[in-house]
PAKEGU-929302 format. One record per residue (C-alpha): residue number from 0; x, y, z; residue in one letter. Coordinates in Angstrom, 3 decimals. Layout:
! residues N
{nr=NUM, X=X, Y=Y, Z=Z, rest=A}
...
//
This chain:
! residues 272
{nr=0, X=-2.003, Y=55.067, Z=3.686, rest=M}
{nr=1, X=-3.394, Y=55.859, Z=7.150, rest=M}
{nr=2, X=-7.117, Y=55.510, Z=7.859, rest=P}
{nr=3, X=-9.241, Y=58.484, Z=6.900, rest=S}
{nr=4, X=-10.825, Y=58.751, Z=10.346, rest=S}
{nr=5, X=-7.597, Y=58.962, Z=12.309, rest=M}
{nr=6, X=-8.654, Y=62.273, Z=13.814, rest=G}
{nr=7, X=-11.903, Y=60.907, Z=15.188, rest=Q}
{nr=8, X=-12.238, Y=59.755, Z=18.783, rest=C}
{nr=9, X=-13.207, Y=56.174, Z=18.032, rest=V}
{nr=10, X=-11.858, Y=54.118, Z=15.120, rest=P}
{nr=11, X=-13.956, Y=51.819, Z=12.994, rest=S}
{nr=12, X=-13.206, Y=48.170, Z=12.313, rest=V}
{nr=13, X=-11.855, Y=49.278, Z=8.929, rest=A}
{nr=14, X=-9.529, Y=51.759, Z=10.655, rest=D}
{nr=15, X=-8.032, Y=49.086, Z=12.898, rest=L}
{nr=16, X=-7.448, Y=46.728, Z=9.982, rest=I}
{nr=17, X=-6.050, Y=49.499, Z=7.785, rest=A}
{nr=18, X=-3.694, Y=50.563, Z=10.580, rest=A}
{nr=19, X=-1.992, Y=47.153, Z=10.399, rest=L}
{nr=20, X=-0.773, Y=48.083, Z=6.896, rest=C}
{nr=21, X=-0.940, Y=44.480, Z=5.734, rest=L}
{nr=22, X=0.436, Y=43.634, Z=2.287, rest=P}
{nr=23, X=-2.109, Y=42.438, Z=-0.309, rest=P}
{nr=24, X=-0.551, Y=38.966, Z=-0.400, rest=A}
{nr=25, X=-1.777, Y=38.140, Z=3.124, rest=V}
{nr=26, X=-5.422, Y=39.151, Z=2.631, rest=L}
{nr=27, X=-8.127, Y=36.458, Z=2.562, rest=L}
{nr=28, X=-11.418, Y=38.150, Z=3.549, rest=N}
{nr=29, X=-13.221, Y=34.829, Z=3.886, rest=Q}
{nr=30, X=-16.324, Y=34.286, Z=5.995, rest=R}
{nr=31, X=-15.991, Y=31.685, Z=8.756, rest=V}
{nr=32, X=-19.076, Y=29.513, Z=9.461, rest=P}
{nr=33, X=-20.222, Y=29.819, Z=13.060, rest=K}
{nr=34, X=-20.560, Y=26.067, Z=13.327, rest=R}
{nr=35, X=-16.792, Y=25.681, Z=12.864, rest=L}
{nr=36, X=-16.186, Y=27.905, Z=15.883, rest=L}
{nr=37, X=-18.769, Y=26.005, Z=17.887, rest=A}
{nr=38, X=-17.270, Y=22.651, Z=16.941, rest=E}
{nr=39, X=-13.672, Y=23.633, Z=17.674, rest=N}
{nr=40, X=-13.800, Y=26.153, Z=20.497, rest=G}
{nr=41, X=-16.969, Y=25.640, Z=22.547, rest=A}
{nr=42, X=-16.578, Y=22.995, Z=25.282, rest=P}
{nr=43, X=-20.176, Y=23.173, Z=26.546, rest=T}
{nr=44, X=-23.677, Y=23.395, Z=25.112, rest=A}
{nr=45, X=-24.043, Y=26.836, Z=26.727, rest=A}
{nr=46, X=-20.902, Y=28.056, Z=24.922, rest=D}
{nr=47, X=-22.134, Y=26.716, Z=21.588, rest=R}
{nr=48, X=-25.456, Y=28.481, Z=22.096, rest=K}
{nr=49, X=-23.623, Y=31.703, Z=22.989, rest=L}
{nr=50, X=-21.707, Y=31.616, Z=19.708, rest=L}
{nr=51, X=-24.727, Y=30.658, Z=17.610, rest=Q}
{nr=52, X=-27.032, Y=33.259, Z=19.156, rest=D}
{nr=53, X=-24.758, Y=36.268, Z=19.311, rest=H}
{nr=54, X=-22.299, Y=36.125, Z=16.411, rest=I}
{nr=55, X=-23.584, Y=38.092, Z=13.450, rest=E}
{nr=56, X=-20.593, Y=37.557, Z=11.193, rest=E}
{nr=57, X=-16.972, Y=36.491, Z=11.448, rest=I}
{nr=58, X=-14.374, Y=36.812, Z=8.711, rest=S}
{nr=59, X=-10.805, Y=35.621, Z=8.345, rest=W}
{nr=60, X=-9.193, Y=38.830, Z=7.123, rest=V}
{nr=61, X=-5.589, Y=37.775, Z=6.690, rest=A}
{nr=62, X=-3.096, Y=34.968, Z=7.168, rest=A}
{nr=63, X=0.500, Y=36.056, Z=7.821, rest=L}
{nr=64, X=3.018, Y=33.367, Z=6.861, rest=K}
{nr=65, X=6.775, Y=33.336, Z=6.281, rest=P}
{nr=66, X=6.219, Y=33.201, Z=2.521, rest=A}
{nr=67, X=4.013, Y=36.304, Z=2.341, rest=N}
{nr=68, X=5.477, Y=38.581, Z=5.039, rest=V}
{nr=69, X=9.126, Y=37.543, Z=5.010, rest=G}
{nr=70, X=9.144, Y=36.656, Z=8.723, rest=V}
{nr=71, X=10.424, Y=33.258, Z=9.864, rest=A}
{nr=72, X=8.249, Y=30.681, Z=11.609, rest=E}
{nr=73, X=8.823, Y=29.971, Z=15.301, rest=Y}
{nr=74, X=9.210, Y=26.589, Z=17.010, rest=R}
{nr=75, X=10.081, Y=25.438, Z=20.503, rest=D}
{nr=76, X=9.065, Y=22.564, Z=22.793, rest=D}
{nr=77, X=5.752, Y=24.223, Z=23.689, rest=Q}
{nr=78, X=4.542, Y=25.931, Z=20.523, rest=R}
{nr=79, X=4.811, Y=26.223, Z=16.775, rest=T}
{nr=80, X=3.938, Y=29.513, Z=15.087, rest=Y}
{nr=81, X=3.577, Y=28.806, Z=11.380, rest=L}
{nr=82, X=0.921, Y=31.460, Z=10.748, rest=E}
{nr=83, X=-0.727, Y=34.468, Z=12.388, rest=L}
{nr=84, X=-4.423, Y=35.063, Z=11.780, rest=A}
{nr=85, X=-6.305, Y=38.376, Z=11.648, rest=V}
{nr=86, X=-10.055, Y=37.972, Z=12.261, rest=L}
{nr=87, X=-13.001, Y=40.378, Z=12.432, rest=C}
{nr=88, X=-16.073, Y=39.504, Z=14.472, rest=L}
{nr=89, X=-19.412, Y=41.349, Z=14.558, rest=T}
{nr=90, X=-21.845, Y=40.551, Z=17.362, rest=L}
{nr=91, X=-25.563, Y=41.023, Z=17.669, rest=R}
{nr=92, X=-26.784, Y=43.292, Z=20.455, rest=Q}
{nr=93, X=-26.133, Y=41.665, Z=23.822, rest=L}
{nr=94, X=-27.470, Y=41.834, Z=27.352, rest=D}
{nr=95, X=-24.870, Y=41.811, Z=30.152, rest=S}
{nr=96, X=-22.359, Y=42.660, Z=27.476, rest=Q}
{nr=97, X=-19.087, Y=42.658, Z=29.375, rest=S}
{nr=98, X=-19.439, Y=39.065, Z=30.583, rest=T}
{nr=99, X=-20.700, Y=37.615, Z=27.315, rest=K}
{nr=100, X=-18.259, Y=39.557, Z=25.125, rest=V}
{nr=101, X=-15.348, Y=38.355, Z=27.258, rest=A}
{nr=102, X=-16.480, Y=34.737, Z=26.949, rest=R}
{nr=103, X=-17.084, Y=34.942, Z=23.193, rest=I}
{nr=104, X=-13.655, Y=36.516, Z=22.718, rest=T}
{nr=105, X=-12.008, Y=33.689, Z=24.639, rest=E}
{nr=106, X=-13.919, Y=31.021, Z=22.705, rest=L}
{nr=107, X=-12.877, Y=32.465, Z=19.342, rest=V}
{nr=108, X=-9.214, Y=32.493, Z=20.360, rest=H}
{nr=109, X=-9.547, Y=28.906, Z=21.546, rest=R}
{nr=110, X=-11.201, Y=27.771, Z=18.318, rest=A}
{nr=111, X=-8.442, Y=28.964, Z=15.959, rest=I}
{nr=112, X=-5.240, Y=26.873, Z=15.917, rest=P}
{nr=113, X=-3.089, Y=29.947, Z=15.234, rest=Y}
{nr=114, X=-2.305, Y=33.056, Z=17.255, rest=P}
{nr=115, X=-5.105, Y=35.499, Z=16.441, rest=V}
{nr=116, X=-5.342, Y=39.257, Z=16.273, rest=L}
{nr=117, X=-9.094, Y=39.655, Z=16.772, rest=L}
{nr=118, X=-11.065, Y=42.823, Z=16.052, rest=V}
{nr=119, X=-14.498, Y=42.509, Z=17.676, rest=L}
{nr=120, X=-17.441, Y=44.897, Z=17.272, rest=D}
{nr=121, X=-20.138, Y=44.326, Z=19.915, rest=D}
{nr=122, X=-22.429, Y=47.083, Z=18.629, rest=G}
{nr=123, X=-21.217, Y=49.615, Z=21.176, rest=E}
{nr=124, X=-17.486, Y=49.170, Z=21.660, rest=N}
{nr=125, X=-14.586, Y=47.864, Z=19.634, rest=L}
{nr=126, X=-12.184, Y=45.333, Z=21.121, rest=H}
{nr=127, X=-8.729, Y=44.389, Z=19.838, rest=L}
{nr=128, X=-7.475, Y=41.212, Z=21.509, rest=S}
{nr=129, X=-4.490, Y=38.883, Z=21.355, rest=L}
{nr=130, X=-3.221, Y=35.906, Z=23.372, rest=V}
{nr=131, X=-0.400, Y=33.430, Z=22.873, rest=H}
{nr=132, X=-1.124, Y=29.726, Z=22.369, rest=I}
{nr=133, X=0.802, Y=26.513, Z=23.073, rest=R}
{nr=134, X=0.387, Y=22.807, Z=22.535, rest=W}
{nr=135, X=-1.988, Y=21.056, Z=24.948, rest=A}
{nr=136, X=-0.141, Y=18.731, Z=27.312, rest=Q}
{nr=137, X=-2.537, Y=15.792, Z=27.115, rest=K}
{nr=138, X=-4.096, Y=16.160, Z=23.651, rest=E}
{nr=139, X=-1.999, Y=15.707, Z=20.525, rest=A}
{nr=140, X=-2.391, Y=18.419, Z=17.869, rest=D}
{nr=141, X=-4.561, Y=20.549, Z=20.183, rest=K}
{nr=142, X=-3.673, Y=24.082, Z=21.239, rest=T}
{nr=143, X=-4.631, Y=25.978, Z=24.395, rest=V}
{nr=144, X=-4.362, Y=29.614, Z=25.406, rest=L}
{nr=145, X=-1.010, Y=30.474, Z=26.974, rest=D}
{nr=146, X=-1.185, Y=33.374, Z=29.411, rest=G}
{nr=147, X=-3.673, Y=36.165, Z=29.828, rest=E}
{nr=148, X=-5.697, Y=37.647, Z=27.001, rest=L}
{nr=149, X=-4.534, Y=41.187, Z=26.192, rest=V}
{nr=150, X=-7.345, Y=43.439, Z=25.050, rest=Q}
{nr=151, X=-7.620, Y=47.060, Z=23.999, rest=G}
{nr=152, X=-11.104, Y=48.554, Z=24.258, rest=V}
{nr=153, X=-12.355, Y=51.628, Z=22.434, rest=F}
{nr=154, X=-15.141, Y=53.642, Z=24.049, rest=V}
{nr=155, X=-18.747, Y=53.792, Z=22.871, rest=T}
{nr=156, X=-19.023, Y=54.581, Z=19.190, rest=L}
{nr=157, X=-19.869, Y=58.211, Z=18.535, rest=G}
{nr=158, X=-18.735, Y=59.362, Z=21.968, rest=Q}
{nr=159, X=-16.729, Y=62.573, Z=21.919, rest=A}
{nr=160, X=-13.266, Y=62.466, Z=23.422, rest=G}
{nr=161, X=-10.619, Y=64.856, Z=24.614, rest=S}
{nr=162, X=-7.830, Y=66.114, Z=22.401, rest=E}
{nr=163, X=-5.364, Y=64.007, Z=24.395, rest=A}
{nr=164, X=-7.461, Y=60.876, Z=23.814, rest=T}
{nr=165, X=-7.566, Y=61.564, Z=20.092, rest=T}
{nr=166, X=-3.801, Y=62.095, Z=19.967, rest=E}
{nr=167, X=-3.165, Y=58.902, Z=21.924, rest=N}
{nr=168, X=-5.437, Y=56.979, Z=19.601, rest=Q}
{nr=169, X=-3.719, Y=58.330, Z=16.504, rest=S}
{nr=170, X=-0.344, Y=57.330, Z=17.952, rest=A}
{nr=171, X=-1.683, Y=53.882, Z=18.820, rest=F}
{nr=172, X=-3.077, Y=53.265, Z=15.341, rest=L}
{nr=173, X=0.188, Y=54.401, Z=13.756, rest=A}
{nr=174, X=2.139, Y=52.005, Z=15.986, rest=S}
{nr=175, X=0.151, Y=48.963, Z=14.782, rest=L}
{nr=176, X=1.849, Y=49.156, Z=11.370, rest=D}
{nr=177, X=3.251, Y=45.735, Z=10.465, rest=L}
{nr=178, X=6.545, Y=47.308, Z=9.395, rest=S}
{nr=179, X=7.054, Y=48.654, Z=12.948, rest=K}
{nr=180, X=6.798, Y=45.244, Z=14.622, rest=Q}
{nr=181, X=9.732, Y=42.925, Z=15.461, rest=P}
{nr=182, X=10.623, Y=40.646, Z=12.553, rest=R}
{nr=183, X=12.876, Y=38.011, Z=14.099, rest=A}
{nr=184, X=10.071, Y=35.433, Z=13.797, rest=D}
{nr=185, X=6.276, Y=35.199, Z=13.897, rest=L}
{nr=186, X=6.162, Y=34.893, Z=17.684, rest=R}
{nr=187, X=8.224, Y=38.069, Z=18.087, rest=A}
{nr=188, X=5.959, Y=39.852, Z=15.589, rest=L}
{nr=189, X=2.853, Y=38.767, Z=17.497, rest=Y}
{nr=190, X=4.444, Y=39.806, Z=20.791, rest=Q}
{nr=191, X=5.090, Y=43.222, Z=19.269, rest=G}
{nr=192, X=1.367, Y=43.658, Z=18.656, rest=W}
{nr=193, X=0.641, Y=42.477, Z=22.211, rest=I}
{nr=194, X=3.075, Y=45.054, Z=23.584, rest=D}
{nr=195, X=1.424, Y=47.761, Z=21.486, rest=T}
{nr=196, X=-2.005, Y=46.916, Z=22.915, rest=V}
{nr=197, X=-0.497, Y=46.845, Z=26.427, rest=S}
{nr=198, X=0.760, Y=50.374, Z=25.800, rest=A}
{nr=199, X=-2.800, Y=51.373, Z=24.879, rest=W}
{nr=200, X=-4.058, Y=49.835, Z=28.136, rest=Q}
{nr=201, X=-1.449, Y=51.816, Z=30.047, rest=A}
{nr=202, X=-2.508, Y=55.017, Z=28.309, rest=A}
{nr=203, X=-5.982, Y=54.616, Z=29.818, rest=A}
{nr=204, X=-4.332, Y=54.989, Z=33.240, rest=V}
{nr=205, X=-1.524, Y=57.460, Z=32.555, rest=T}
{nr=206, X=-3.221, Y=59.607, Z=29.924, rest=G}
{nr=207, X=-0.317, Y=59.231, Z=27.501, rest=R}
{nr=208, X=0.494, Y=56.599, Z=24.867, rest=F}
{nr=209, X=4.114, Y=55.451, Z=24.759, rest=E}
{nr=210, X=5.379, Y=52.406, Z=22.867, rest=V}
{nr=211, X=7.709, Y=50.176, Z=24.881, rest=S}
{nr=212, X=11.276, Y=50.692, Z=23.717, rest=T}
{nr=213, X=12.671, Y=47.321, Z=24.893, rest=T}
{nr=214, X=11.289, Y=43.847, Z=25.664, rest=P}
{nr=215, X=12.110, Y=44.392, Z=29.350, rest=Q}
{nr=216, X=10.188, Y=47.667, Z=29.381, rest=R}
{nr=217, X=7.209, Y=45.874, Z=27.830, rest=A}
{nr=218, X=7.402, Y=43.073, Z=30.420, rest=A}
{nr=219, X=7.572, Y=45.602, Z=33.275, rest=D}
{nr=220, X=4.521, Y=47.382, Z=31.860, rest=R}
{nr=221, X=2.515, Y=44.146, Z=31.618, rest=R}
{nr=222, X=3.409, Y=43.290, Z=35.213, rest=A}
{nr=223, X=2.414, Y=46.781, Z=36.369, rest=A}
{nr=224, X=-0.907, Y=46.570, Z=34.534, rest=L}
{nr=225, X=-1.601, Y=43.200, Z=36.133, rest=R}
{nr=226, X=-0.779, Y=44.567, Z=39.581, rest=R}
{nr=227, X=-2.951, Y=47.651, Z=39.060, rest=C}
{nr=228, X=-5.912, Y=45.423, Z=38.171, rest=R}
{nr=229, X=-5.331, Y=43.290, Z=41.267, rest=E}
{nr=230, X=-5.110, Y=46.341, Z=43.499, rest=L}
{nr=231, X=-8.210, Y=47.905, Z=41.944, rest=D}
{nr=232, X=-10.162, Y=44.736, Z=42.714, rest=A}
{nr=233, X=-8.929, Y=44.702, Z=46.317, rest=Q}
{nr=234, X=-9.710, Y=48.394, Z=46.811, rest=I}
{nr=235, X=-13.206, Y=47.992, Z=45.373, rest=T}
{nr=236, X=-13.858, Y=45.025, Z=47.654, rest=S}
{nr=237, X=-12.623, Y=46.885, Z=50.732, rest=L}
{nr=238, X=-14.681, Y=49.972, Z=49.936, rest=R}
{nr=239, X=-17.759, Y=47.801, Z=49.614, rest=S}
{nr=240, X=-16.983, Y=46.169, Z=52.950, rest=A}
{nr=241, X=-16.388, Y=49.548, Z=54.601, rest=A}
{nr=242, X=-19.770, Y=50.839, Z=53.414, rest=S}
{nr=243, X=-21.496, Y=47.921, Z=55.139, rest=K}
{nr=244, X=-19.430, Y=48.046, Z=58.316, rest=E}
{nr=245, X=-21.238, Y=49.404, Z=61.402, rest=H}
{nr=246, X=-18.371, Y=49.329, Z=63.881, rest=Q}
{nr=247, X=-16.356, Y=52.543, Z=63.827, rest=M}
{nr=248, X=-13.085, Y=50.858, Z=64.736, rest=A}
{nr=249, X=-13.449, Y=48.395, Z=61.897, rest=R}
{nr=250, X=-14.319, Y=51.184, Z=59.438, rest=Q}
{nr=251, X=-11.126, Y=52.996, Z=60.426, rest=V}
{nr=252, X=-9.079, Y=49.821, Z=59.988, rest=A}
{nr=253, X=-10.524, Y=49.124, Z=56.546, rest=V}
{nr=254, X=-9.934, Y=52.714, Z=55.415, rest=N}
{nr=255, X=-6.308, Y=52.442, Z=56.524, rest=L}
{nr=256, X=-5.969, Y=49.260, Z=54.447, rest=E}
{nr=257, X=-7.403, Y=51.134, Z=51.462, rest=I}
{nr=258, X=-4.900, Y=53.972, Z=51.902, rest=K}
{nr=259, X=-2.012, Y=51.506, Z=51.938, rest=V}
{nr=260, X=-3.265, Y=49.881, Z=48.725, rest=L}
{nr=261, X=-3.737, Y=53.277, Z=47.051, rest=L}
{nr=262, X=-0.101, Y=54.126, Z=47.783, rest=V}
{nr=263, X=0.987, Y=50.785, Z=46.313, rest=E}
{nr=264, X=-1.129, Y=51.453, Z=43.236, rest=R}
{nr=265, X=0.560, Y=54.827, Z=42.717, rest=Q}
{nr=266, X=3.913, Y=53.045, Z=42.886, rest=Q}
{nr=267, X=2.752, Y=50.448, Z=40.333, rest=A}
{nr=268, X=1.682, Y=53.227, Z=37.967, rest=E}
{nr=269, X=5.304, Y=54.397, Z=37.773, rest=V}
{nr=270, X=6.073, Y=51.366, Z=35.580, rest=N}
{nr=271, X=3.233, Y=52.112, Z=33.156, rest=L}
//
């Protein structure tokens, strides 16, 4: 059954979990003590304080294992995927939210020894994040994050959206369904969810949500998203520099650089 609020602009935490269409056998719904996160994922006193002060509640929603989802485990020289975890995290109201939310998200992923699909509610926005893990090179039985964290963000709760946004969101939620993910092994399944969130990120740029049809298409999209972010940062930096530049010749030169980068960004968008 699809979530009842599919037609609304912004989903709830319950909508995101329901959209996964998880079988009853995987559900745990157990609260996780904050101290366990602090002990396992916070390398500094400041990080431990961040978790203690700003986490309202965290729950382990589900554990997907070969025995309860019928998907094989995955092993290679760098990683072992015996289980996938689905967690929900509610935060207290934050100042400087973007920086603190990003750090808390990273710390939670680091604290759990399994690949995590994390649904985070910061009081204003919802975040759906995933990142691969691998064995640490110098610490036995320790895992570290492997690659960049992939995160889908849903706009401020209660904010009205366009019809296109609502349609894209409905398509995104429908595509999260467990039965629509690759089933070769748990790593492939997890990668399928990552690719789905990457498609949602791309939709924020293109205005249309399209699921990647092949692994190569998904890889090209991730690379294009990464390049768009890099170019956006460069363009923003150059525009800031141009606004402070007093020499006309230098202003012209900087604006030409910006135009070149804007053309490259348009080319990168083709692969989204």
